[in-house]
C-alpha positions in Angstrom: -100.7 -62.1 65.4 -97.0 -62.9 64.7 -98.0 -65.6 62.2 -100.4 -63.2 60.4 -97.7 -60.5 60.5 -95.1 -62.8 58.9 -97.7 -64.0 56.3 -98.7 -60.4 55.4 -95.0 -59.3 55.3 -94.2 -62.2 52.9 -97.3 -61.6 50.7 -96.4 -58.0 50.2 -92.7 -58.5 49.6 -91.0 -58.6 46.2 -90.6 -62.4 46.5 -94.2 -63.2 47.0 -95.6 -60.3 45.0 -93.2 -60.0 42.0 -93.4 -57.2 39.4 -95.6 -59.2 37.0 -98.2 -59.6 39.7 -98.3 -55.9 40.4 -98.5 -55.3 36.6 -101.4 -57.8 36.4 -103.3 -56.0 39.2 -102.9 -52.7 37.2 -104.1 -54.3 34.0 -107.2 -55.7 35.9 -107.9 -52.3 37.3 -107.7 -50.7 33.8 -110.0 -53.4 32.5 -112.6 -53.0 35.2 -112.4 -49.2 34.8 -113.3 -49.6 31.1 -116.3 -51.8 32.0 -117.4 -49.3 34.6 -117.2 -46.3 32.3 -119.1 -48.1 29.6 -121.8 -49.1 32.1 -122.1 -45.5 33.2 -122.8 -44.3 29.6 -124.9 -47.2 28.3 -126.3 -48.9 31.4 -126.0 -52.6 32.4 -127.9 -54.4 29.7 -126.0 -52.8 26.9 -122.7 -53.4 28.6 -123.5 -57.1 29.3 -124.7 -57.6 25.7 -121.5 -56.3 24.2 -119.1 -57.7 26.8 -116.9 -59.6 24.4 -116.5 -56.7 22.0 -116.0 -54.3 24.8 -113.3 -56.6 26.3 -111.6 -56.6 22.9 -111.7 -52.8 22.8 -110.4 -52.3 26.3 -107.5 -54.7 25.6 -106.7 -52.8 22.5 -106.3 -49.6 24.6 -104.3 -51.7 27.1 -101.5 -51.8 24.6 -101.1 -48.1 25.0 -101.2 -48.4 28.8 -98.4 -50.9 28.7 -96.2 -48.3 26.9 -96.7 -45.9 29.8 -96.2 -48.7 32.4 -92.9 -49.7 30.8 -91.5 -46.2 30.5 -92.4 -45.1 34.0 -92.0 -48.6 35.6 -95.1 -48.3 37.7 -94.8 -51.9 38.7 -91.3 -51.7 40.1 -92.1 -50.5 43.7 -93.0 -52.6 46.7 -96.6 -51.9 47.3 -96.4 -51.6 51.1 -93.7 -48.9 50.7 -95.6 -46.8 48.2 -94.9 -43.1 48.4 -95.9 -39.9 46.5 -93.2 -40.7 43.9 -94.9 -44.0 43.1 -98.3 -42.3 42.7 -96.6 -39.7 40.5 -95.2 -42.4 38.3 -98.7 -43.9 37.9 -100.2 -40.5 37.0 -97.5 -39.7 34.4 -97.7 -43.2 32.9 -101.5 -42.9 32.5 -101.3 -39.4 31.1 -98.9 -40.5 28.4 -101.0 -43.5 27.6 -104.1 -41.3 27.4 -102.3 -39.0 24.9 -101.4 -42.0 22.7 -104.9 -43.5 23.0 -106.6 -40.2 22.0 -104.3 -39.9 19.0 -104.6 -43.6 17.9 -108.3 -44.2 18.3 -109.1 -42.2 15.1 -106.6 -44.3 13.2 -108.1 -47.6 14.5 -111.6 -46.6 13.6 -110.5 -45.3 10.2 -109.5 -48.9 9.4 -113.1 -50.0 10.2 -111.9 -52.7 12.6 -114.5 -54.4 14.8 -114.3 -52.4 18.0 -116.7 -50.6 20.2 -116.6 -47.0 19.1 -115.7 -44.8 22.1 -115.8 -41.1 22.2 -112.8 -39.0 23.3 -114.5 -38.0 26.6 -115.3 -41.7 27.3 -111.6 -42.7 26.7 -110.5 -39.8 29.0 -113.0 -40.9 31.7 -111.8 -44.5 31.4 -108.2 -43.4 32.0 -109.1 -41.1 34.8 -111.0 -43.9 36.6 -108.1 -46.3 36.0 -105.6 -43.8 37.4 -107.7 -43.3 40.5 -108.1 -47.0 40.9 -104.4 -47.8 40.6 -103.5 -45.0 43.1 -106.2 -46.2 45.5 -104.9 -49.8 45.3 -101.4 -48.6 46.4 -102.7 -46.3 49.1 -105.2 -48.8 50.5 -102.6 -51.6 50.6 -100.1 -49.4 52.4 -102.7 -48.0 54.8 -104.0 -51.5 55.6 -100.4 -52.6 56.3 -99.8 -49.6 58.5 -103.1 -50.0 60.4 -102.8 -53.7 61.0 -99.1 -53.9 61.9 -98.2 -50.5 63.4 -99.2 -51.6 66.9 -98.1 -50.1 70.2 -95.0 -52.3 70.1 -93.0 -49.3 68.9 -92.0 -46.2 70.8 -94.4 -43.3 70.6 -92.3 -40.8 68.7 -92.1 -37.1 67.6 -89.7 -36.0 64.8 -87.7 -32.7 65.3 -87.8 -31.1 61.8 -90.7 -30.8 59.3 -89.1 -30.4 55.9 -87.3 -32.9 53.6 -85.2 -34.4 56.3 -88.1 -34.8 58.8 -90.4 -36.2 56.1 -87.7 -38.5 54.8 -87.1 -39.8 58.4 -90.8 -40.3 58.9 -91.0 -42.5 55.8 -88.1 -44.6 57.0 -89.5 -45.3 60.4 -92.9 -46.1 59.0 -91.4 -48.7 56.7 -89.2 -50.4 59.3 -89.9 -53.9 60.3 -90.1 -54.7 63.1 -91.6 -51.3 63.9 -89.3 -49.4 66.4 -91.0 -46.0 66.3 -94.7 -45.0 66.0 -94.9 -41.5 64.5 -97.2 -39.2 66.5 -96.2 -35.8 65.2 -93.5 -33.3 64.4 -91.7 -30.6 66.3 -90.9 -27.2 64.7 -89.8 -23.7 65.7 -92.0 -22.1 63.1 -95.2 -20.9 64.7 -96.9 -20.4 61.3 -97.2 -24.2 60.8 -98.4 -24.9 64.4 -101.3 -27.4 64.3 -100.8 -28.3 60.6 -101.2 -31.9 59.6 -98.2 -33.6 58.1 -98.3 -37.3 57.0 -101.5 -37.7 59.0 -100.0 -36.3 62.2 -99.9 -32.9 63.9 -97.1 -30.4 64.0 -96.2 -29.0 67.4 -94.2 -25.9 68.1 -91.2 -26.0 70.5 -92.6 -23.6 73.0 -93.6 -23.7 76.7 -96.6 -25.9 76.0 -94.6 -28.7 74.3 -93.9 -30.5 77.6 -97.6 -30.7 78.2 -98.3 -32.1 74.7 -95.6 -34.7 75.2 -97.1 -35.8 78.5 -100.6 -36.0 77.1 -99.5 -38.1 74.1 -97.2 -40.3 76.3 -94.3 -39.6 73.9 -91.3 -41.8 74.6 -88.8 -40.8 71.9 -87.8 -37.8 69.7 -85.9 -38.3 66.5 -83.8 -35.4 65.1 -84.0 -34.8 61.4 -80.5 -35.2 59.8 -80.9 -31.6 58.5 -81.6 -30.2 62.0 -78.6 -31.7 64.0 -76.8 -28.4 64.4 -80.0 -26.5 65.4 -80.9 -29.2 67.9 -77.4 -29.2 69.5 -77.7 -25.4 70.1 -81.2 -25.5 71.5 -80.3 -26.3 75.1 -83.8 -25.3 76.4 -85.5 -28.0 74.2 -82.9 -30.5 75.2 -83.4 -29.8 78.9 -87.2 -30.1 78.4 -86.9 -33.5 76.7 -84.3 -34.8 79.1 -86.3 -33.6 82.1 -89.3 -35.7 80.8 -87.1 -38.8 80.4 -87.5 -38.8 76.6 -85.1 -40.9 74.6 -83.4 -38.8 71.8 -82.1 -40.3 68.6 -79.8 -38.6 66.0 -78.2 -39.7 62.8 -74.9 -41.5 63.5 -71.6 -41.0 61.8 -69.8 -37.8 60.5 -71.8 -37.3 57.3 -73.2 -33.8 56.8 -76.7 -34.4 55.4 -78.0 -32.2 52.6 -81.5 -31.5 51.4 -81.4 -33.8 48.3 -79.6 -36.7 50.0 -81.0 -40.3 50.1 -82.3 -40.5 53.7 -82.8 -44.2 53.4 -79.1 -44.4 54.4 -79.7 -42.6 57.7 -78.7 -44.7 60.7 -80.2 -43.6 64.0 -78.5 -43.9 67.4 -79.4 -42.9 70.8 -77.6 -39.7 71.7 -74.6 -39.4 74.0 -73.5 -36.3 75.8 -71.1 -35.5 72.9 -74.1 -35.1 70.6 -75.7 -32.5 72.8 -72.8 -30.1 73.3 -73.4 -26.9 71.3 -71.0 -26.5 68.4 -70.9 -25.1 64.9 -70.3 -27.3 61.8 -66.6 -27.2 60.8 -66.0 -27.2 57.1 -62.5 -28.2 55.9 -61.3 -28.8 52.4 -60.1 -32.4 53.0 -59.6 -33.0 49.2 -57.0 -30.2 49.1 -55.3 -31.7 52.1 -55.4 -35.1 50.5 -53.7 -33.8 47.4 -50.7 -32.6 49.5 -50.5 -35.9 51.5 -51.2 -38.5 48.8 -48.2 -40.6 47.9 -46.1 -39.1 50.7 -44.3 -40.7 53.7 -46.1 -39.6 56.9 -44.8 -40.0 60.4 -47.3 -39.8 63.3 -45.9 -39.9 66.9 -48.4 -40.8 69.6 -50.2 -42.8 66.9 -52.1 -44.9 69.5 -53.5 -42.0 71.4 -56.8 -40.3 71.0 -55.6 -37.6 68.6 -52.9 -39.7 66.9 -55.1 -42.6 66.1 -57.8 -40.3 64.5 -55.1 -38.7 62.5 -54.0 -42.1 61.2 -57.6 -42.8 60.1 -58.0 -39.4 58.4 -54.7 -39.5 56.6 -55.0 -43.1 55.5 -58.0 -42.2 53.4 -55.7 -40.2 51.1 -53.4 -43.1 50.3 -50.0 -42.0 51.6 -47.1 -44.1 50.3 -46.1 -45.1 53.8 -47.2 -44.4 57.4 -44.6 -44.5 60.1 -46.5 -44.8 63.3 -44.7 -44.4 66.7 -46.0 -45.0 70.2 -44.6 -46.5 73.3 -47.9 -48.0 74.5 -47.7 -51.6 73.2 -51.3 -52.7 73.4 -53.0 -49.6 71.9 -50.3 -49.7 69.2 -51.1 -53.3 68.5 -54.8 -52.2 68.0 -53.5 -49.6 65.4 -51.5 -52.3 63.7 -54.7 -54.5 63.3 -56.7 -51.5 62.2 -54.3 -50.8 59.4 -54.1 -54.5 58.4 -57.8 -54.9 58.0 -59.0 -51.4 57.0 -56.1 -50.2 54.8 -54.1 -53.3 53.8 -52.9 -51.5 50.6 -51.0 -48.9 52.7 -47.5 -49.8 53.8 -47.7 -49.1 57.6 -44.9 -49.4 60.0 -46.2 -49.7 63.6 -43.2 -49.1 65.9 -43.1 -49.4 69.6 -40.6 -46.8 70.8 -40.2 -43.7 73.0 -39.6 -40.4 71.3 -37.1 -39.6 74.0 -34.8 -42.4 72.8 -32.6 -40.3 70.5 -30.6 -43.3 69.2 -33.8 -45.2 68.3 -35.4 -42.2 66.7 -32.3 -41.5 64.6 -32.4 -45.0 63.2 -36.1 -44.6 62.4 -35.6 -41.3 60.5 -32.6 -42.7 58.7 -34.6 -45.7 57.6 -37.9 -44.2 56.5 -37.1 -40.5 55.8 -40.7 -39.1 56.2 -42.0 -36.1 54.2 -44.4 -34.9 57.0 -44.2 -35.4 60.7 -47.3 -35.0 62.9 -46.1 -34.9 66.5 -48.9 -35.9 68.9 -46.9 -37.8 71.4 -46.9 -36.2 74.9 -47.7 -36.8 78.5 -50.9 -34.8 79.0 -52.6 -35.4 82.4 -52.2 -32.3 84.6 -52.2 -34.0 88.0 -49.7 -36.7 86.9 -47.2 -34.3 85.5 -47.6 -32.1 88.5 -46.2 -35.0 90.5 -43.7 -36.0 87.9 -42.1 -32.9 86.4 -38.9 -34.8 85.4 -41.0 -37.1 83.1 -42.7 -34.1 81.7 -39.4 -32.7 80.7 -37.8 -35.9 79.5 -40.8 -37.0 77.4 -42.5 -33.8 76.3 -39.7 -31.3 76.0 -36.7 -33.6 75.2 -38.8 -35.9 73.0 -40.0 -32.9 71.0 -36.5 -31.6 70.6 -35.3 -35.0 69.4 -38.0 -35.3 66.8 -37.7 -31.7 65.7 -33.9 -31.8 65.3 -34.1 -35.1 63.3 -36.8 -33.6 61.1 -34.3 -30.9 60.1 -31.4 -33.3 59.7 -33.4 -35.7 57.4 -35.2 -33.0 55.3 -38.8 -33.4 56.5 -40.9 -30.9 54.6 -43.2 -30.0 57.5 -43.3 -30.7 61.2 -46.7 -30.2 62.9 -46.8 -30.1 66.7 -50.0 -30.6 68.6 -50.1 -28.3 71.6 -52.8 -27.4 74.1 -54.7 -24.4 75.5 -52.9 -25.2 78.8 -49.7 -23.7 77.3 -51.3 -20.3 77.4 -50.2 -18.5 80.6 -49.5 -21.9 82.1 -50.4 -22.7 85.7 -49.1 -26.3 85.8 -46.1 -28.4 84.8 -47.8 -30.0 81.8 -48.9 -26.8 80.3 -45.5 -25.2 80.8 -43.8 -28.2 79.2 -45.9 -27.8 76.1 -45.2 -24.0 76.0 -41.4 -24.8 76.1 -42.0 -27.2 73.1 -43.8 -24.4 71.3 -40.9 -22.0 72.0 -38.3 -24.4 70.8 -40.1 -25.3 67.5 -40.8 -21.7 66.7 -37.2 -20.6 67.4 -35.8 -23.5 65.4 -38.1 -22.6 62.4 -36.8 -19.0 62.7 -33.2 -20.1 62.7 -33.3 -22.4 59.7 -35.8 -20.5 57.5 -35.2 -16.9 58.5 -31.7 -16.4 57.0 -31.7 -14.1 54.0 -31.4 -16.0 50.7 -31.6 -19.4 52.4 -33.6 -22.2 50.9 -36.6 -23.3 53.0 -35.9 -26.4 54.9 -38.3 -27.9 57.4 -41.3 -25.7 58.2 -42.4 -25.9 61.9 -46.1 -25.4 62.6 -47.8 -25.6 66.0 -51.6 -26.2 66.6 -53.2 -25.3 69.9 -56.7 -26.3 71.0 -58.6 -27.3 74.1 -60.2 -30.5 75.4 -61.4 -33.1 72.9 -64.5 -35.1 73.6 -63.9 -38.8 74.1 -60.2 -38.6 74.5 -58.4 -40.9 77.0 -58.8 -39.4 80.5 -61.5 -36.8 79.7 -64.2 -36.1 82.3 -67.0 -37.8 80.3 -65.9 -41.4 80.8 -65.2 -40.6 84.5 -68.7 -39.1 84.9 -70.3 -42.1 83.1 -68.5 -44.5 85.5 -69.6 -42.5 88.6 -73.2 -42.4 87.4 -73.3 -46.1 86.8 -72.0 -46.6 90.3 -74.8 -44.5 91.7 -72.8 -41.4 92.3 -71.7 -39.0 93.5 -70.4 -37.3 90.3 -67.3 -35.3 91.4 -66.6 -31.8 90.0 -63.7 -29.8 91.2 -65.4 -26.4 91.3 -68.9 -25.1 90.5 -67.5 -22.4 88.3 -65.0 -24.4 86.3 -65.5 -24.2 82.6 -63.8 -25.9 79.6 -63.8 -25.6 75.8 -64.6 -28.9 74.0 -64.2 -30.1 70.5 -64.8 -33.5 68.8 -61.7 -35.5 68.1 -62.4 -35.8 64.3 -63.1 -32.0 64.1 -59.9 -31.2 66.0 -57.9 -33.5 63.7 -59.3 -32.0 60.5 -58.2 -28.5 61.7 -54.8 -29.9 62.6 -54.4 -31.2 59.1 -55.7 -28.0 57.6 -53.4 -25.8 59.7 -50.4 -28.2 59.3 -50.6 -28.5 55.5 -51.3 -24.8 54.8 -49.0 -23.2 57.4 -45.8 -21.8 56.0 -43.7 -22.2 59.2 -43.3 -20.5 62.5 -47.0 -20.1 63.2 -48.9 -21.1 66.3 -52.4 -21.8 65.1 -55.2 -21.4 67.6 -58.6 -23.1 67.0 -61.9 -21.5 67.6 -63.3 -23.8 70.2 -66.8 -22.3 70.3 -68.7 -21.7 73.5 -67.2 -22.9 76.8 -69.1 -25.5 78.8 -69.6 -25.4 82.6 -68.5 -28.7 83.9 -71.1 -28.8 86.6 -73.8 -28.3 84.0 -72.2 -31.1 81.9 -72.4 -33.4 84.8 -76.1 -32.7 85.5 -77.0 -33.2 81.9 -75.2 -36.5 81.8 -77.2 -37.6 84.9 -80.5 -36.6 83.3 -79.5 -38.3 80.0 -78.7 -41.6 81.8 -82.1 -41.6 83.5 -80.4 -42.3 86.8 -82.2 -41.1 90.0 -80.8 -39.5 93.1 -77.3 -39.1 91.7 -75.7 -36.0 93.3 -72.9 -33.7 92.1 -70.2 -33.1 94.7 -67.4 -30.4 94.6 -64.0 -31.6 95.5 -61.9 -28.4 95.0 -59.4 -27.5 92.3 -56.6 -30.0 91.7 -53.0 -28.9 91.8 -52.2 -26.8 88.8 -55.8 -26.6 87.6 -57.4 -23.4 86.2 -61.0 -22.3 86.5 -60.9 -20.9 82.9 -58.7 -22.2 80.1 -57.3 -19.7 77.6 -56.6 -20.3 73.9 -55.8 -16.7 72.9 -58.5 -16.8 70.3 -59.6 -13.2 70.7 -59.0 -10.9 67.7 -56.8 -8.7 70.0 -54.3 -11.6 70.6 -54.5 -13.3 67.2 -54.3 -12.7 63.4 -56.7 -14.1 60.8 -55.6 -17.1 58.7 -56.8 -19.1 55.7 -59.7 -20.6 57.7 -62.4 -18.9 59.7 -62.0 -21.3 62.6 -58.2 -21.0 62.7 -56.3 -17.9 63.9 -52.6 -17.2 64.4 -51.4 -16.4 67.9 -49.3 -13.3 68.4 -46.6 -14.6 70.9 -43.1 -13.5 71.9 -40.4 -14.9 69.7 -37.1 -16.3 71.1 -33.6 -16.6 70.0 -32.8 -20.2 69.1 -29.3 -20.4 70.7 -30.6 -19.1 74.0 -33.6 -21.4 74.0 -31.5 -24.4 73.0 -29.0 -23.7 75.8 -31.8 -23.4 78.4 -33.5 -26.6 77.3 -30.3 -28.6 77.4 -29.8 -27.3 80.9 -33.4 -28.1 81.9 -33.1 -31.7 80.5 -29.9 -32.3 82.4 -31.5 -30.9 85.6 -34.5 -33.3 85.1 -32.2 -36.3 85.6 -31.6 -35.1 89.2 -35.3 -35.7 89.9 -35.4 -32.6 92.1 -38.9 -31.4 91.5 -38.4 -27.9 92.9 -35.2 -27.3 90.9 -36.8 -28.6 87.7 -39.9 -26.4 88.1 -37.8 -23.4 89.0 -35.9 -23.7 85.8 -39.2 -24.1 83.8 -40.4 -20.8 85.4 -37.1 -19.2 84.3 -37.7 -20.2 80.7 -41.4 -19.3 80.7 -41.8 -16.3 83.0 -45.6 -16.3 82.6 -45.8 -19.7 84.3 -47.4 -19.0 87.7 -48.5 -22.1 89.6 -52.0 -22.4 90.8 -53.1 -24.5 93.8 -49.8 -26.2 93.7 -46.8 -26.9 96.0 -44.7 -25.0 93.4 -46.6 -21.8 94.2 -43.8 -21.1 96.7 -41.5 -20.5 93.8 -43.6 -17.6 92.6 -43.4 -15.6 95.9 -41.3 -12.4 95.6 -39.1 -11.4 98.5 -40.5 -8.3 100.2 -37.8 -5.9 101.4 
């Protein structure tokens, strides 16, 4: 069978069946159609007796056919991939040729040339039969190919989505060789088209009976139309049905937002990961406007080798900055960034520097040498349990490092300083969150000092962006759960009620760029993170998605400093609207720079004593709303009772 498959594939390919052969088949069909029509009108004996003259007449009309074939290129398609568009081209070509023939046959006979005189209706019949024959040739060839070689080797498949995206996807999978998917039907939410036939298969509605239909048809895979990605992500009931049945789900890969008139032949399908299933709305950002601001500028990114920093490098590099100054103290990941810039953007002058932002002398030299226009500050220690055990490092890196970069930005005339913060800075319950809140306070107070004086010329504008967890970041729960599932479990969750907000790294970075380039200074921008996700539900869905059996979820209790519910201050009561529907401005208490600066200098000095209790006590003094949760530092929150 493989030999026959290869032979048939070769025969119906462009190499074995070139354009002139397809054209020759069409000419033969037109010739036989003329003979057939003449035979219908004058019967066999007359037709055979005038075969030479009849052949001459048909080939005279063939000249008109060739005009239509040439204009509509009816011979340019690969026969086995014929579609409605190819049939439409044949119909239009023959209609044009018929019009020319009907007009010209009076002229030809007026010259008294030796041709069989055909009536107008006979000519029309000849072209109609030829059109049907040419279409039938294409349909039968394609059908024969599909019947002979669409065997049960492929996965029995349904497509989610019935309009252009779904039909386009269906055409792609039917033309794939080797065949990966066997189309057995479509899934829709529209009950009015239930049971309709589309591309020879049935349309099923996503209702309570869908699971039964899937079992009866032995469906193995569901492909999601590129136009239905967002709807599918938000249909958790359908997802749970499919995952519960062990169905493999495939979606279009990449970040492209597909539109109705796109070329779906470019769709690349990948099996879904848990990130693809989390409900979220499409985020639209005017990246071209951002690009106009950044193009040709010197951009510094701290923490450039981290999850957020590296994505920002990729997104900014697209807009051709004059230079990128990339800073990170992690040598190996920074080397990866160096290689990425060398191979993907060799035309951009990129300086990949291994250094700590807390090294004031080193940072001074870097600013003095490169003098950046924009600074995106993503460098920070971020793991809550680690910082709970190492508050001195949290202060020396997060707080002092931010102060160093911010002060140097002012000194060397940086236009805009964008700090990336976290939802854990809102009413912090842990050391890491409090350290980031102190960073926010310092940047906001510094902006107020240098830009708030009457009549002063704007200097550096300080903007803070605050959002929750990003999917796929280093240290997120998803890689941990994947590792635990592969090991056979258990999957550990701290509390059955713990919830978190999630956002994709590229989406978060787009909003950072949008907020950073449009902010005027002093704002703390809060991102709309969508609907929160219960971590226990996330774990169970990952287990179902993996197909693993008997993997249990175990609860281990909240870790030191951990909250059940993260806050981002995204409610309308706590925020003001901004230039983007997904970005709001937090209403927070403003601080005097001199007082804040004095407290931070004292805190940094105290951090070098490595006295955890004293350090955290000072942090609580600076941020009164910092109340420790499930932590040894909770003792510092107790009030003396008289």
